[in-house]
Every structure is written in C-alpha cells, then in structure tokens.
C-alpha positions in Angstrom: -3.0 10.5 9.2 -1.8 7.2 9.0 0.0 5.8 6.0 0.4 2.3 5.3 2.0 -0.4 3.2 0.3 -4.0 2.7 1.8 -6.9 0.8 0.9 -10.2 0.3 2.7 -11.5 3.2 1.2 -8.8 5.6 1.4 -5.5 6.7 4.7 -3.7 6.3 4.4 0.0 7.7 1.9 2.2 9.4 3.4 5.1 9.9 1.6 8.5 11.6 2.1 11.3 10.0 1.4 14.5 11.5 -0.3 17.3 8.6 -0.3 17.0 5.3 2.1 14.9 3.0 3.6 16.5 0.1 5.7 14.7 -2.5 8.8 15.1 -0.4 7.5 13.5 2.6 6.3 10.5 0.2 9.7 10.0 -1.0 11.1 9.7 2.5 8.0 7.2 3.5 9.2 4.9 0.6 13.0 5.2 1.4 11.9 3.8 4.6 10.3 0.6 2.8 12.8 0.3 0.3 15.1 -2.2 3.0 12.3 -4.1 3.2 11.6 -4.0 -0.9 15.7 -5.6 -0.8 14.8 -8.2 1.5 11.6 -9.5 0.3 11.7 -8.6 -3.7 10.6 -5.5 -5.3 7.7 -7.0 -7.3 4.8 -4.5 -6.2 2.7 -1.9 -7.6 2.0 1.3 -5.9 -1.8 1.5 -5.7 -2.9 5.1 -5.7 -6.2 7.2 -6.2 -4.9 10.2 -8.2 -4.2 12.6 -5.6 -2.0 15.4 -6.9 0.7 14.7 -4.5 0.8 10.8 -5.8 1.2 11.9 -9.5 3.5 14.8 -9.0 6.8 15.0 -11.1 9.1 14.4 -8.0 7.4 11.0 -6.9 6.7 10.3 -10.3 10.8 10.3 -10.8 11.3 8.5 -7.6 9.0 5.6 -8.6 10.7 5.3 -12.1 14.3 5.4 -10.5 13.4 2.7 -8.1 11.4 0.7 -10.6 8.1 0.7 -8.9 5.0 0.3 -11.1 1.9 2.7 -10.5 -1.5 1.9 -11.3 -4.8 3.8 -10.9 -6.9 1.3 -8.9 -10.0 3.1 -7.3 -12.4 0.3 -8.0 -9.9 -2.2 -5.5 -10.2 0.4 -3.1 -13.9 0.9 -3.1 -14.6 -2.7 -3.3 -12.0 -3.3 -0.4 -13.6 -0.4 1.9 -17.2 -1.7 0.8 -16.2 -5.3 2.1 -15.3 -3.6 5.4 -18.5 -2.0 6.1 -20.5 -5.1 5.0 -18.5 -7.4 7.2 -20.5 -9.6 9.8 -19.6 -12.1 12.2 -21.1 -14.6 9.9 -18.1 -13.8 7.6 -15.5 -14.7 10.1 -15.1 -18.3 8.5 -14.0 -17.0 5.4 -11.4 -14.9 7.1 -10.2 -17.8 9.0 -10.0 -19.8 5.9 -7.9 -17.6 4.0 -5.3 -16.7 6.9 -2.6 -19.2 5.4 -2.9 -17.6 2.0 0.8 -15.8 2.2 2.2 -19.1 4.1 5.5 -18.5 1.9 6.2 -15.5 3.4 
C-alpha cells in the first residue's frame, strides 16, 4: 500500500507501507511529516474517509495534540478520482495552465 501527503506546494511524501496500517503506524507516519509542517506552516486539514483507523482514539488524540484539523470529505475524494478516470489528452492544456498555482511555495 502507498500512503501519501499532498499540499498546495506539491507532494510531500509517498511512503510504501507493507501490511495493514493501524493507529500506531499512522501516528508514526504523521510524526515523519512534522518537520515539513514546521518548515512550511501547519495550516492543514487531514482529509479522511471514516475508516476505523482514521477515527481511532489514539489518532484523534494525536491530531488534537498537534493542532491538526480533521474533516470528512468523501465527495472531494470521489470528484478527484472521477477526474482522473475521465482525463483525456485534450485536457492537458488545463493542467499545464494551472501548474504555477502554487508558485509561492
């Protein structure tokens, strides 16, 4: 399985995880992101899909302790996935024209 983090500045991490991820493993993954967050600001939202590991007490306490906002945004995930599957070469100009959106990063 791959676990990733994406920001307006681009991808932050793509980590290969063998086996299942429990709340302890998620906490370790987020701890690896903390140096990046300290460097680039901590104004972020964790977008999750209500999977049990995402809603565990341990992970909830970690998010609270670190001041990370958590939202349930399944519609955004579905829209994103739909856009990937419907992407055609004709849409390439849209991608190219929006590449500099995060210039200040």
